Every structure is written in C-alpha cells, then in structure tokens.
gemmi code that builds the backbone of each chain (N, CA, C; Angstrom):
import gemmi

chains = {
    "A": [
        ("ASP", (0.875, -1.288, -0.007), (-0.018, -0.019, -0.081), (0.976, 1.345, -0.033)),
        ("GLN", (0.739, 2.153, -0.771), (1.320, 3.308, -1.003), (1.335, 4.382, 0.107)),
        ("GLN", (2.334, 4.440, 0.644), (2.140, 5.589, 1.779), (2.377, 7.270, 1.487)),
        ("VAL", (2.851, 7.314, 0.054), (2.757, 8.720, -0.492), (2.023, 8.558, -1.882)),
        ("LYS", (0.789, 9.176, -1.706), (0.065, 9.229, -3.132), (-0.034, 10.518, -3.807)),
        ("GLN", (0.385, 10.788, -4.990), (0.030, 11.579, -5.921), (-0.976, 11.336, -6.778)),
        ("ASN", (-2.158, 11.514, -6.426), (-3.534, 11.027, -7.102), (-3.649, 11.404, -8.678)),
        ("SER", (-3.118, 12.689, -8.763), (-3.456, 13.230, -10.241), (-2.188, 12.793, -11.112)),
        ("PRO", (-2.315, 11.689, -11.860), (-1.376, 11.463, -12.829), (-0.891, 12.463, -13.938)),
        ("SER", (-1.642, 13.568, -14.001), (-1.316, 14.493, -15.027), (-2.089, 15.772, -14.580)),
        ("LEU", (-1.502, 17.116, -15.285), (-2.196, 18.241, -14.824), (-1.822, 19.142, -16.263)),
        ("SER", (-2.672, 19.911, -16.688), (-2.307, 20.809, -17.797), (-2.724, 22.335, -17.209)),
        ("VAL", (-1.797, 23.209, -17.382), (-2.274, 24.602, -16.806), (-1.875, 25.614, -18.009)),
        ("GLN", (-2.417, 26.850, -17.947), (-2.244, 27.690, -18.800), (-0.916, 28.652, -18.566)),
        ("GLU", (-0.138, 28.922, -19.284), (1.123, 29.831, -18.991), (0.811, 30.958, -18.129)),
        ("GLY", (1.357, 31.280, -17.153), (0.917, 32.633, -16.226), (0.023, 32.395, -15.092)),
        ("ARG", (-0.644, 31.160, -15.162), (-1.688, 30.596, -14.188), (-0.795, 30.239, -13.037)),
        ("ILE", (-1.740, 29.474, -11.994), (-0.877, 28.780, -10.904), (-1.185, 27.314, -11.161)),
        ("SER", (0.047, 26.734, -10.814), (-0.095, 25.338, -10.820), (-0.022, 24.625, -9.634)),
        ("ILE", (-1.050, 23.733, -9.202), (-1.130, 23.156, -7.828), (-1.131, 21.781, -7.910)),
        ("LEU", (-0.080, 21.279, -7.314), (0.285, 19.839, -7.231), (-0.075, 19.015, -5.681)),
        ("ASN", (-0.800, 18.154, -6.010), (-1.131, 17.706, -4.678), (-0.380, 16.279, -4.079)),
        ("CYS", (-0.281, 16.114, -2.858), (0.383, 14.952, -2.489), (-0.110, 14.461, -1.059)),
        ("ASP", (-0.652, 13.350, -0.986), (-1.447, 12.730, 0.156), (-0.448, 11.761, 0.931)),
        ("TYR", (-0.133, 11.709, 2.329), (0.461, 10.628, 2.783), (-0.199, 10.096, 4.205)),
        ("THR", (0.101, 8.759, 4.333), (-0.472, 8.251, 5.489), (0.337, 7.803, 6.751)),
        ("ASN", (1.490, 8.042, 6.442), (2.393, 7.806, 7.672), (2.668, 8.937, 8.712)),
        ("SER", (2.137, 8.847, 9.986), (2.349, 10.330, 10.736), (3.751, 10.485, 11.182)),
        ("MET", (4.613, 9.299, 10.990), (6.267, 9.482, 11.460), (6.920, 10.102, 10.365)),
        ("PHE", (6.248, 10.719, 9.304), (7.059, 11.414, 8.236), (7.374, 12.739, 8.998)),
        ("ASP", (8.876, 13.094, 8.654), (9.260, 14.377, 9.401), (9.935, 15.545, 8.534)),
        ("TYR", (9.535, 15.431, 7.105), (10.532, 15.972, 6.138), (9.717, 15.612, 4.845)),
        ("PHE", (9.525, 16.514, 3.944), (8.908, 16.205, 2.924), (9.579, 17.152, 1.424)),
        ("LEU", (9.913, 16.343, 0.425), (10.619, 17.086, -0.536), (9.823, 16.934, -2.028)),
        ("TRP", (10.182, 17.783, -2.826), (9.473, 17.826, -3.987), (10.640, 17.858, -4.963)),
        ("TYR", (10.361, 16.789, -6.179), (11.632, 16.713, -7.109), (11.026, 17.009, -8.348)),
        ("LYS", (11.620, 17.539, -9.526), (11.139, 17.906, -10.785), (11.911, 16.697, -11.706)),
        ("LYS", (11.546, 16.257, -12.625), (11.978, 15.312, -13.546), (11.712, 15.751, -15.038)),
        ("TYR", (12.793, 16.116, -15.730), (12.445, 16.264, -17.239), (13.056, 15.016, -17.866)),
        ("PRO", (12.471, 14.645, -19.052), (12.579, 13.407, -19.708), (13.989, 13.174, -20.079)),
        ("ALA", (14.675, 12.118, -19.882), (15.831, 11.902, -20.155), (17.040, 12.377, -19.266)),
        ("GLU", (16.358, 12.725, -17.828), (17.205, 13.433, -16.928), (16.814, 12.723, -15.602)),
        ("GLY", (17.678, 12.810, -14.674), (17.277, 12.344, -13.306), (16.535, 13.383, -12.610)),
        ("PRO", (15.839, 12.994, -11.554), (15.040, 13.881, -10.718), (15.951, 15.057, -10.146)),
        ("THR", (15.637, 16.346, -9.926), (16.477, 17.599, -9.483), (15.498, 17.786, -8.295)),
        ("PHE", (16.209, 18.240, -7.379), (15.615, 18.696, -6.093), (14.901, 20.024, -6.272)),
        ("LEU", (13.774, 20.437, -6.010), (13.090, 21.431, -6.092), (12.816, 22.482, -4.677)),
        ("ILE", (12.027, 21.772, -3.762), (12.005, 22.627, -2.663), (11.423, 21.392, -1.405)),
        ("SER", (11.723, 21.792, -0.234), (11.364, 20.914, 0.893), (10.629, 21.572, 2.177)),
        ("ILE", (10.152, 20.888, 2.931), (9.538, 21.414, 4.243), (9.517, 20.408, 5.310)),
        ("SER", (9.992, 20.928, 6.463), (10.125, 20.324, 7.502), (8.676, 19.898, 8.139)),
        ("SER", (8.378, 18.895, 8.850), (7.110, 18.873, 9.342), (6.579, 19.767, 10.460)),
        ("ILE", (7.581, 20.588, 10.921), (7.219, 21.474, 12.094), (7.001, 22.924, 11.451)),
        ("LYS", (6.987, 23.032, 10.218), (6.297, 24.116, 9.395), (5.174, 23.870, 8.576)),
        ("ASP", (4.513, 24.874, 8.244), (3.341, 24.751, 7.319), (3.691, 25.302, 5.930)),
        ("LYS", (4.577, 26.180, 5.604), (4.675, 26.676, 4.540), (6.280, 27.114, 4.359)),
        ("ASN", (6.670, 26.883, 2.940), (8.138, 27.246, 2.888), (8.016, 27.716, 1.225)),
        ("GLU", (8.635, 28.867, 0.890), (8.465, 29.519, -0.100), (9.890, 29.649, -0.815)),
        ("ASP", (10.081, 29.350, -2.043), (11.194, 29.956, -2.658), (10.946, 30.453, -4.039)),
        ("GLY", (10.854, 31.446, -4.489), (10.956, 32.075, -5.665), (9.325, 32.157, -6.037)),
        ("ARG", (9.012, 31.090, -7.119), (7.820, 30.977, -7.821), (7.069, 29.663, -7.094)),
        ("PHE", (7.912, 29.164, -6.271), (7.412, 27.611, -5.840), (7.152, 27.890, -4.274)),
        ("THR", (5.856, 27.444, -3.891), (5.726, 27.372, -2.362), (5.031, 26.092, -2.095)),
        ("VAL", (5.531, 25.401, -0.846), (5.200, 24.170, -0.581), (4.411, 24.568, 0.681)),
        ("PHE", (3.048, 23.804, 0.810), (2.027, 24.128, 1.933), (2.094, 22.438, 2.511)),
        ("LEU", (2.185, 22.476, 3.687), (1.929, 21.197, 4.561), (0.706, 21.343, 5.745)),
        ("ASN", (-0.125, 20.502, 5.343), (-1.307, 20.429, 6.391), (-1.112, 19.110, 6.978)),
        ("LYS", (-0.731, 19.193, 8.357), (-0.368, 17.688, 8.796), (-1.474, 16.974, 9.457)),
        ("SER", (-2.577, 17.729, 9.739), (-3.938, 17.118, 10.131), (-4.495, 16.305, 9.180)),
        ("ALA", (-4.345, 16.934, 8.061), (-5.034, 16.413, 6.843), (-4.214, 15.291, 5.955)),
        ("LYS", (-2.670, 15.262, 6.661), (-1.713, 14.648, 5.956), (-1.461, 14.778, 4.437)),
        ("HIS", (-1.467, 16.159, 4.359), (-1.523, 16.627, 2.611), (-0.643, 17.721, 2.572)),
        ("LEU", (0.137, 17.681, 1.485), (0.829, 18.630, 1.078), (0.578, 19.134, -0.425)),
        ("SER", (1.042, 20.472, -0.585), (0.811, 20.781, -2.047), (1.971, 21.672, -2.522)),
        ("LEU", (2.271, 21.813, -3.614), (3.456, 22.409, -4.069), (2.597, 23.255, -5.353)),
        ("HIS", (2.969, 24.673, -4.947), (2.118, 25.941, -5.992), (3.154, 26.476, -6.804)),
        ("ILE", (3.115, 26.669, -7.861), (4.080, 27.166, -8.956), (3.295, 28.372, -9.494)),
        ("VAL", (3.601, 29.524, -8.993), (2.730, 30.774, -9.653), (4.128, 32.035, -9.951)),
        ("PRO", (4.088, 32.567, -11.250), (3.099, 32.105, -12.495), (3.795, 30.883, -13.022)),
        ("SER", (3.016, 29.721, -13.681), (3.559, 28.858, -14.362), (4.276, 29.075, -15.520)),
        ("GLN", (5.437, 28.424, -16.140), (5.983, 28.598, -17.177), (6.307, 27.335, -18.158)),
        ("PRO", (6.113, 27.757, -19.394), (6.236, 26.421, -20.143), (7.537, 25.406, -19.818)),
        ("GLY", (8.510, 26.154, -19.434), (9.786, 25.384, -18.861), (9.425, 24.604, -17.675)),
        ("ASP", (8.440, 24.910, -17.069), (7.972, 24.153, -15.779), (7.357, 22.668, -16.206)),
        ("SER", (7.230, 22.649, -17.428), (6.527, 21.106, -17.870), (7.549, 20.173, -17.516)),
        ("ALA", (7.116, 19.154, -16.479), (7.921, 18.176, -16.227), (7.416, 17.250, -15.405)),
        ("VAL", (7.674, 15.901, -14.604), (6.928, 15.474, -13.882), (7.601, 15.656, -12.663)),
        ("TYR", (6.564, 15.858, -11.435), (6.929, 16.394, -10.348), (6.622, 15.137, -9.227)),
        ("PHE", (7.762, 14.783, -8.404), (7.535, 13.742, -7.534), (7.284, 14.333, -6.052)),
        ("CYS", (6.601, 13.988, -5.291), (6.610, 14.267, -3.719), (7.544, 13.075, -3.221)),
        ("ALA", (8.018, 13.507, -2.168), (8.885, 12.354, -1.313), (8.749, 12.767, 0.089)),
        ("ALA", (8.778, 11.733, 1.001), (8.572, 11.967, 2.565), (9.482, 11.088, 2.998)),
        ("ARG", (10.033, 11.523, 4.188), (11.355, 10.909, 4.963), (10.633, 10.295, 6.060)),
        ("ASP", (10.714, 9.157, 6.527), (10.196, 8.285, 7.670), (11.315, 8.801, 8.834)),
        ("GLY", (10.781, 9.340, 9.888), (11.651, 9.939, 10.971), (12.237, 8.681, 11.653)),
        ("ASN", (11.488, 7.516, 11.567), (12.088, 6.282, 12.208), (13.550, 5.673, 11.537)),
        ("ASN", (13.186, 5.533, 10.357), (14.499, 4.941, 9.556), (15.179, 5.719, 8.412)),
        ("ARG", (14.554, 7.122, 8.542), (15.268, 8.038, 7.528), (15.386, 7.610, 5.975)),
        ("LYS", (14.199, 6.636, 5.688), (13.956, 6.361, 4.273), (13.164, 7.089, 3.759)),
        ("LEU", (13.511, 7.720, 2.537), (12.728, 8.462, 1.504), (11.659, 7.481, 0.903)),
        ("ILE", (10.442, 8.037, 0.948), (9.294, 6.912, 0.280), (8.721, 8.060, -0.858)),
        ("TRP", (8.693, 7.531, -1.928), (8.250, 8.507, -3.298), (6.854, 8.084, -3.805)),
        ("GLY", (6.278, 9.074, -4.161), (4.885, 9.162, -4.805), (5.400, 8.717, -6.220)),
        ("LEU", (4.197, 8.398, -7.071), (4.338, 8.203, -8.459), (4.846, 9.202, -9.331)),
        ("GLY", (4.385, 10.582, -8.857), (4.680, 11.536, -9.671), (3.370, 12.014, -10.450)),
        ("THR", (3.430, 13.576, -10.880), (2.402, 14.022, -11.576), (3.105, 14.755, -12.510)),
        ("SER", (2.612, 14.517, -13.791), (3.051, 15.024, -14.860), (2.496, 16.481, -15.495)),
        ("LEU", (3.001, 17.694, -15.371), (2.813, 19.035, -15.364), (2.832, 19.396, -16.796)),
        ("ALA", (1.789, 19.936, -17.508), (2.192, 20.449, -18.854), (1.566, 21.960, -18.849)),
        ("VAL", (2.540, 23.010, -19.089), (2.180, 24.263, -18.992), (2.282, 24.828, -20.366)),
        ("ASN", (0.924, 25.104, -20.729), (0.803, 25.624, -22.367), (0.808, 27.037, -22.403)),
        ("PRO", (1.704, 27.292, -23.696), (1.855, 28.714, -24.001), (0.755, 29.273, -24.395)),
    ],
    "B": [
        ("GLU", (33.948, 18.179, -14.782), (32.486, 17.688, -14.852), (31.838, 18.058, -13.541)),
        ("THR", (30.581, 18.298, -13.663), (29.892, 18.653, -12.219), (28.686, 17.839, -12.055)),
        ("GLY", (28.350, 17.495, -10.634), (27.081, 16.965, -10.588), (27.186, 15.274, -10.596)),
        ("VAL", (26.262, 14.590, -10.962), (26.179, 13.364, -10.882), (26.273, 12.603, -12.193)),
        ("THR", (26.923, 11.911, -12.661), (27.170, 11.279, -14.074), (26.932, 9.691, -13.869)),
        ("GLN", (26.061, 9.271, -14.960), (26.152, 7.887, -15.074), (26.094, 7.414, -16.502)),
        ("THR", (27.063, 6.213, -16.570), (27.311, 5.631, -17.841), (27.031, 4.018, -17.694)),
        ("PRO", (26.716, 3.453, -18.708), (26.028, 3.966, -19.912), (24.745, 4.843, -19.824)),
        ("ARG", (24.098, 5.486, -20.803), (22.783, 6.037, -20.604), (21.860, 5.219, -20.848)),
        ("HIS", (22.236, 4.153, -21.980), (21.365, 3.233, -22.483), (21.921, 1.762, -22.575)),
        ("LEU", (21.311, 0.722, -22.503), (21.974, -0.467, -22.202), (20.987, -1.545, -22.435)),
        ("VAL", (21.260, -2.276, -23.656), (20.422, -3.738, -23.937), (21.078, -4.793, -23.667)),
        ("MET", (20.673, -5.629, -22.941), (21.478, -6.961, -22.623), (20.659, -8.081, -22.804)),
        ("GLY", (21.271, -9.266, -22.988), (20.647, -10.345, -22.812), (20.458, -10.934, -21.522)),
        ("MET", (19.770, -12.131, -21.154), (19.543, -12.693, -19.893), (20.893, -13.240, -19.365)),
        ("THR", (21.659, -13.798, -20.301), (22.795, -14.237, -19.952), (24.103, -13.504, -19.952)),
        ("ASN", (24.153, -11.986, -20.013), (25.509, -11.296, -20.164), (25.596, -10.451, -18.866)),
        ("LYS", (26.756, -10.212, -18.722), (27.185, -9.363, -17.565), (28.119, -8.348, -17.881)),
        ("LYS", (27.052, -7.144, -17.348), (27.286, -5.724, -17.477), (27.514, -4.973, -16.153)),
        ("SER", (27.842, -3.723, -16.137), (28.012, -2.897, -15.074), (27.595, -1.366, -15.261)),
        ("LEU", (26.854, -0.788, -14.545), (26.504, 0.346, -14.507), (27.351, 1.167, -13.524)),
        ("LYS", (27.658, 2.401, -14.269), (28.735, 3.052, -13.367), (28.106, 4.623, -13.135)),
        ("CYS", (28.474, 4.966, -11.855), (27.819, 6.322, -11.313), (29.157, 6.839, -10.778)),
        ("GLU", (29.173, 8.344, -11.149), (30.261, 9.314, -10.443), (29.649, 10.442, -9.984)),
        ("GLN", (30.311, 10.864, -8.642), (29.611, 12.281, -8.305), (30.856, 13.126, -7.827)),
        ("HIS", (30.612, 14.281, -8.147), (31.367, 15.195, -8.300), (31.345, 16.435, -7.296)),
        ("LEU", (30.360, 16.233, -6.309), (29.672, 16.926, -5.357), (30.543, 16.707, -3.939)),
        ("GLY", (31.492, 16.028, -3.747), (32.060, 15.824, -2.444), (31.055, 15.109, -1.507)),
        ("HIS", (30.135, 14.459, -1.928), (29.342, 13.797, -0.882), (29.773, 12.446, -0.168)),
        ("ASN", (29.129, 12.161, 0.559), (29.528, 10.883, 1.408), (28.727, 9.781, 1.167)),
        ("ALA", (27.584, 9.943, 0.606), (26.626, 8.733, 0.592), (26.133, 8.799, -0.915)),
        ("MET", (25.939, 7.439, -1.397), (25.491, 7.176, -2.448), (24.526, 6.080, -2.589)),
        ("TYR", (23.470, 6.072, -3.591), (22.439, 5.283, -3.781), (22.286, 4.773, -5.206)),
        ("TRP", (21.566, 3.751, -5.186), (21.040, 3.005, -6.381), (19.322, 3.163, -6.132)),
        ("TYR", (18.570, 3.518, -7.199), (17.424, 3.248, -7.303), (16.790, 2.721, -8.547)),
        ("LYS", (15.596, 1.986, -8.542), (15.267, 1.592, -9.924), (13.803, 2.265, -9.757)),
        ("GLN", (13.715, 2.611, -11.124), (12.107, 3.140, -11.443), (11.618, 2.372, -12.714)),
        ("SER", (10.705, 1.697, -12.298), (9.805, 1.002, -13.113), (8.544, 1.616, -13.652)),
        ("ALA", (8.060, 1.342, -14.888), (6.742, 1.884, -15.115), (5.796, 1.916, -14.118)),
        ("LYS", (4.907, 2.925, -13.829), (3.843, 2.934, -13.212), (4.248, 2.477, -11.498)),
        ("LYS", (5.585, 2.603, -11.286), (5.811, 2.395, -9.844), (6.808, 3.527, -9.131)),
        ("PRO", (6.497, 3.596, -7.766), (7.498, 4.574, -7.438), (8.797, 4.281, -7.426)),
        ("LEU", (9.617, 5.167, -7.381), (11.202, 4.848, -7.188), (11.386, 4.009, -6.162)),
        ("GLU", (12.429, 3.015, -6.505), (12.462, 1.983, -5.397), (13.948, 2.090, -5.190)),
        ("LEU", (14.190, 2.340, -3.719), (15.616, 2.214, -3.407), (16.250, 0.964, -3.101)),
        ("MET", (17.393, 0.815, -3.916), (17.793, -0.496, -4.088), (19.103, -0.584, -2.674)),
        ("PHE", (19.993, 0.157, -2.743), (20.931, 0.276, -1.974), (21.544, 1.511, -1.690)),
        ("VAL", (22.204, 1.592, -0.493), (22.651, 2.944, 0.107), (24.195, 2.748, 0.565)),
        ("TYR", (25.253, 3.488, 0.324), (26.443, 3.465, 0.698), (26.786, 4.561, 1.312)),
        ("SER", (27.218, 4.717, 2.712), (27.649, 5.895, 3.258), (29.153, 5.902, 3.749)),
        ("LEU", (30.012, 6.508, 3.230), (31.400, 6.360, 3.499), (32.034, 5.161, 3.061)),
        ("GLU", (31.751, 4.734, 1.845), (31.852, 3.616, 1.213), (31.612, 2.191, 1.852)),
        ("GLU", (30.625, 2.283, 2.990), (30.239, 1.190, 3.304), (28.554, 0.956, 3.041)),
        ("ARG", (28.425, -0.088, 2.772), (26.902, -0.539, 2.604), (26.023, -0.484, 3.905)),
        ("VAL", (25.086, 0.473, 3.578), (24.196, 0.647, 5.168), (22.784, -0.062, 4.790)),
        ("GLU", (22.516, -0.147, 3.595), (21.257, -0.447, 3.356), (21.082, -1.537, 2.109)),
        ("ASN", (20.468, -2.662, 2.039), (20.364, -3.424, 0.984), (18.804, -3.805, 1.328)),
        ("ASN", (17.977, -3.409, 0.146), (16.261, -3.319, 0.460), (15.963, -4.631, -0.303)),
        ("SER", (16.495, -5.726, 0.263), (15.851, -7.062, -0.480), (16.047, -7.043, -1.980)),
        ("VAL", (17.505, -6.657, -2.323), (17.338, -6.622, -3.594), (17.999, -7.912, -4.109)),
        ("PRO", (17.621, -8.679, -5.241), (18.276, -9.905, -5.740), (19.542, -9.964, -6.099)),
        ("SER", (20.052, -11.241, -5.679), (21.829, -11.237, -5.731), (22.204, -10.957, -7.228)),
        ("ARG", (21.305, -10.998, -8.299), (21.758, -10.935, -9.468), (22.107, -9.165, -9.691)),
        ("PHE", (21.959, -8.412, -8.804), (22.314, -7.161, -8.714), (23.521, -7.179, -7.667)),
        ("SER", (24.701, -6.594, -7.929), (25.773, -6.554, -7.059), (26.416, -5.135, -6.978)),
        ("PRO", (26.298, -4.380, -5.842), (26.737, -3.242, -5.962), (28.281, -3.204, -5.539)),
        ("GLU", (28.981, -2.032, -5.844), (30.342, -2.031, -5.514), (30.541, -0.336, -5.321)),
        ("CYS", (31.325, 0.111, -4.040), (31.563, 1.328, -4.077), (33.074, 1.439, -3.674)),
        ("PRO", (34.046, 1.589, -4.701), (35.461, 1.788, -4.357), (36.085, 2.695, -3.445)),
        ("ASN", (35.120, 4.045, -3.797), (35.511, 5.340, -3.058), (34.350, 6.125, -3.141)),
        ("SER", (34.422, 7.149, -2.337), (33.232, 8.190, -2.018), (32.537, 8.561, -3.402)),
        ("SER", (33.434, 8.689, -4.499), (33.027, 9.314, -5.433), (32.519, 8.288, -6.699)),
        ("HIS", (32.670, 7.111, -6.465), (32.144, 6.054, -7.680), (31.233, 5.082, -6.973)),
        ("LEU", (30.458, 4.547, -7.850), (29.300, 3.391, -7.554), (28.944, 2.655, -8.673)),
        ("PHE", (29.222, 1.528, -8.613), (28.931, 0.545, -9.549), (27.651, -0.255, -9.265)),
        ("LEU", (26.884, -0.757, -10.360), (25.882, -1.752, -10.118), (26.390, -2.849, -11.060)),
        ("HIS", (26.742, -4.070, -10.705), (27.165, -5.137, -11.467), (26.052, -5.913, -11.557)),
        ("LEU", (25.556, -6.393, -12.825), (24.358, -7.042, -13.359), (24.816, -8.401, -13.822)),
        ("HIS", (24.174, -9.281, -13.547), (24.468, -10.708, -14.339), (23.192, -11.627, -14.207)),
        ("THR", (22.751, -12.522, -15.253), (21.774, -13.132, -15.514), (20.500, -12.538, -14.861)),
        ("LEU", (20.258, -11.210, -15.587), (19.092, -10.552, -15.198), (17.719, -11.041, -15.842)),
        ("GLN", (16.526, -10.751, -15.589), (15.426, -11.237, -16.151), (14.762, -10.052, -16.973)),
        ("PRO", (13.890, -10.163, -17.714), (13.237, -9.194, -18.620), (12.687, -7.988, -17.631)),
        ("GLU", (11.851, -8.664, -16.563), (11.288, -7.982, -15.595), (12.273, -6.755, -14.931)),
        ("ASP", (13.705, -7.021, -15.103), (14.548, -5.882, -14.455), (14.654, -4.781, -15.368)),
        ("SER", (14.233, -4.621, -16.508), (14.101, -3.695, -17.536), (13.583, -2.371, -16.588)),
        ("ALA", (14.308, -1.536, -16.712), (13.826, -0.287, -15.894), (14.856, 0.952, -16.207)),
        ("LEU", (14.461, 2.117, -15.501), (15.609, 3.080, -15.273), (16.142, 3.046, -14.188)),
        ("TYR", (17.525, 3.034, -14.162), (18.456, 2.704, -12.892), (19.075, 4.095, -12.597)),
        ("LEU", (18.616, 4.621, -11.482), (18.944, 6.042, -11.048), (20.023, 6.180, -9.926)),
        ("CYS", (21.017, 6.813, -10.346), (22.033, 6.940, -8.975), (21.888, 8.235, -8.438)),
        ("ALA", (22.086, 8.597, -7.085), (21.878, 9.532, -6.150), (23.081, 9.801, -5.366)),
        ("SER", (23.289, 10.778, -4.953), (24.265, 11.157, -3.796), (24.076, 12.203, -2.923)),
        ("SER", (24.373, 12.112, -1.580), (24.128, 13.204, -0.481), (25.156, 13.652, 0.155)),
        ("GLN", (25.096, 14.765, 0.611), (26.270, 14.946, 1.787), (26.492, 14.009, 2.824)),
        ("SER", (25.273, 13.515, 3.435), (25.210, 12.703, 4.390), (24.038, 11.729, 3.930)),
        ("SER", (23.780, 10.384, 4.532), (22.734, 9.657, 4.669), (21.423, 10.123, 4.936)),
        ("GLU", (21.441, 11.485, 5.085), (20.048, 12.084, 5.762), (19.920, 13.216, 4.771)),
        ("GLY", (20.881, 13.419, 3.915), (20.744, 14.804, 3.175), (19.957, 14.744, 1.759)),
        ("THR", (19.765, 15.785, 1.354), (18.844, 16.041, 0.090), (19.952, 15.355, -0.870)),
        ("GLN", (18.971, 14.547, -1.749), (19.724, 13.622, -2.554), (19.811, 14.209, -4.112)),
        ("TYR", (20.785, 14.169, -4.552), (21.066, 14.452, -6.172), (21.216, 13.464, -6.911)),
        ("PHE", (20.544, 13.525, -7.904), (20.494, 12.445, -9.016), (21.289, 12.487, -10.237)),
        ("GLY", (21.756, 11.433, -10.842), (22.343, 11.529, -12.053), (21.073, 11.305, -13.289)),
        ("PRO", (21.468, 11.171, -14.273), (20.531, 10.970, -15.593), (19.727, 9.967, -15.547)),
        ("GLY", (20.325, 8.713, -14.838), (19.850, 7.290, -15.107), (20.513, 6.541, -16.398)),
        ("THR", (20.331, 5.290, -16.345), (20.658, 4.062, -17.277), (19.469, 3.686, -17.571)),
        ("ARG", (18.772, 3.745, -18.751), (17.886, 3.129, -19.404), (18.047, 1.693, -19.698)),
        ("LEU", (17.778, 0.544, -18.960), (18.293, -0.711, -19.163), (17.018, -1.502, -19.679)),
        ("LEU", (17.214, -2.345, -20.878), (16.290, -3.438, -21.599), (16.802, -4.647, -21.547)),
        ("VAL", (16.464, -5.622, -20.840), (16.922, -7.117, -20.658), (16.011, -7.756, -21.759)),
        ("LEU", (16.538, -8.330, -22.488), (16.047, -9.361, -23.540), (16.304, -10.653, -23.398)),
    ],
}
model = gemmi.Model(1)
for chain_id, residues in chains.items():
    chain = gemmi.Chain(chain_id)
    for i, (resn, *xyz) in enumerate(residues, 1):
        res = gemmi.Residue()
        res.name, res.seqid = resn, gemmi.SeqId(i, " ")
        for name, pos in zip(("N", "CA", "C"), xyz):
            atom = gemmi.Atom()
            atom.name, atom.element = name, gemmi.Element(name[0])
            atom.pos, atom.b_iso = gemmi.Position(*pos), 0.0
            res.add_atom(atom)
        chain.add_residue(res)
    model.add_chain(chain)
structure = gemmi.Structure()
structure.add_model(model)
structure.setup_entities()
C-alpha cells in the first residue's frame, strides 16, 4: 500500500496561471517532505522541501504547503511557465528509519 | 564535470550477459544510492552506501551486486538478469545519508 500518493497522474495549466500539485501521505512518522522535478531523459532534481514543524516554505515561484492534520501537502507554482513542464515527485522521509518514500509523480504541462 | 554522472545512458543486454553500470559524483558527497524506476511504480531504493560502506540493501536479488570503491564512484554489477529487471536505474548522492539527494540522469536498461 502506497504511503505517499499523488492522485493526479497529469495536470495541464495555462502559462501565467497557478499550478497546484497535490500529495497525500498516510504515515504520521514522516518528518520531512521534498518535491523533485524530472525532465525526460534526466534524473530528478531537487526543487523545494519542508519540515514537518512548518506549514509553509517559499522559494521564488515555488511554495510548498503542509497540512499535517490532513496529511496533505501541495506545491504551488506561480506564475507557471512552459519550462515548468515536467514530472513532479513528492517524497517523504520516515523519521524512524530516515528512508525516503516516493510518490508516483504528476506530469505537469504548461501551455503557452 | 559537475554533479552526478551515469554511464552508459542506455543498455540492452541478454539474460546471460554480465554488465556494469557506473555512477560518479563530483559533489564531495559521502553517501550514494541506487534506485530502480519501473513504469507505473514509485522509485524503489535498492542500495545505500555511506562512507563507502553499504548501509542498506532493500531485499534486492543477488543478480544485482553493488560496489563502492571510493566515495565518488558507485557501480552496479548485473548478471543473469530477467526481462522484468528492465527499468531506469538512477544513482544519487547526498552530503550525508540523511541529506538532500542529487540524482544522475539514469541508465535505461532493457533486458531481452
């Protein structure tokens, strides 16, 4: 059973608008969450992270929100740009064994 | 050269072949990882090395044999693979075994 779920396999957004990528998790022992971006034929690249003691972290156009009570996090990209088109992976670190658990990814297409 | 590099980028092998995947990191990191990414599955952690010692082996079949001769290089030796082992194999490194991971571009493996 998947502990980290990205329920939307794909998302299409118009350039300049906001992209919201969602991630749900089941394990309350996760203490750190990360978002990675992956272009075709490349490995995932680290984008932004958030500790479980925070509810928001912002870096330029990217903001991650964490709702611990709902076991939900989201990545907001605003404004979206065509270069943001990629697969976005959510990952969570288990505070007990420090393992990273990955979601299946959401493919974002930003249309000009 | 910077970052994490992997060679070869693509590999086709028969079930009786022996081949090796190579990973090199130029980031001065102390931990290195092998991941497997199969279609429609989350990233699966295979092996973790910290300071050249294997600290994790996630029940990977013995037909996959890792080697870490120094903190900059990581190999994955392959022999008598099965068609279901066809996948993208990703190498990553991090400053410590708990740090943010930086990925190479991956080796796309096809086992015939």
